[in-house]
C-alpha positions in Angstrom: 54.9 142.4 271.2 53.3 145.6 272.5 49.8 147.0 271.5 48.2 149.8 273.4 48.2 149.0 277.1 49.1 145.3 276.6 52.5 143.6 276.2 53.3 140.0 275.4 56.6 138.4 276.0 57.7 134.9 274.8 60.5 133.2 276.6 61.9 129.7 276.1 59.1 127.9 278.0 56.4 130.4 278.5 54.4 133.3 277.2 53.6 136.1 279.7 51.0 138.8 279.2 51.5 142.2 280.9 49.0 145.0 281.4 49.8 148.7 282.0 48.9 150.1 285.4 49.4 153.8 284.9 47.9 154.8 288.3 50.6 152.8 290.0 53.4 154.1 287.8 53.4 157.7 289.1 54.3 156.6 292.7 56.6 153.6 291.7 59.7 155.4 293.0 59.2 157.1 296.3 62.3 159.3 295.8 61.2 160.4 292.3 57.4 160.5 292.0 56.1 161.1 288.5 59.2 159.7 286.8 57.3 156.9 285.1 54.1 157.2 283.1 53.6 153.4 282.6 54.1 150.3 284.7 53.6 146.9 283.0 52.6 144.2 285.5 52.4 140.5 284.7 48.8 139.3 284.5 48.8 135.9 282.8 51.5 133.3 282.2 51.1 130.4 279.9 53.5 127.4 280.2 54.1 126.3 276.6 57.2 124.1 276.8 60.0 124.5 274.3 58.0 125.7 271.2 60.8 128.0 269.9 58.3 130.9 269.8 59.9 134.0 268.3 57.1 136.2 267.0 53.8 137.3 268.7 50.8 139.4 267.7 47.4 140.3 269.1 44.6 139.5 266.6 40.8 139.2 266.6 41.1 135.7 268.0 43.5 136.7 270.8 47.3 136.2 270.9 48.9 134.5 267.9 52.4 132.9 268.2 54.8 131.5 265.7 55.4 128.0 266.8 58.6 126.9 265.0 58.9 123.5 266.7 55.5 122.3 265.3 55.7 124.4 262.1 52.5 126.3 262.7 50.8 129.5 263.8 49.2 128.9 267.1 47.3 130.5 270.0 47.9 130.1 273.7 45.6 127.6 275.4 44.2 127.2 278.9 44.1 123.4 278.6 47.1 122.6 276.4 50.6 123.9 275.5 49.1 125.6 272.4 46.2 125.5 270.0 47.2 125.2 266.3 45.4 127.8 264.2 47.2 127.6 260.8 49.7 125.2 259.2 51.4 125.6 255.8 
């Protein structure tokens, strides 16, 4: 999921947040300066385990993930694999 200068990527066992570093993008390739206008670098990685996460979105409360394994909408957590936010 991308929003502005942020990018969130869910893989099998983790969620990684990237941030754009446009000042570094210009000189990323020495042989072709100015080729890129954006360079997304990893900033935070949350180890979630196998949650079967397939959709992400940034909201007022931070990052929301669809947690299929536990049948809920959740947020990432600094202390646990996830924090449940809504369950049908």
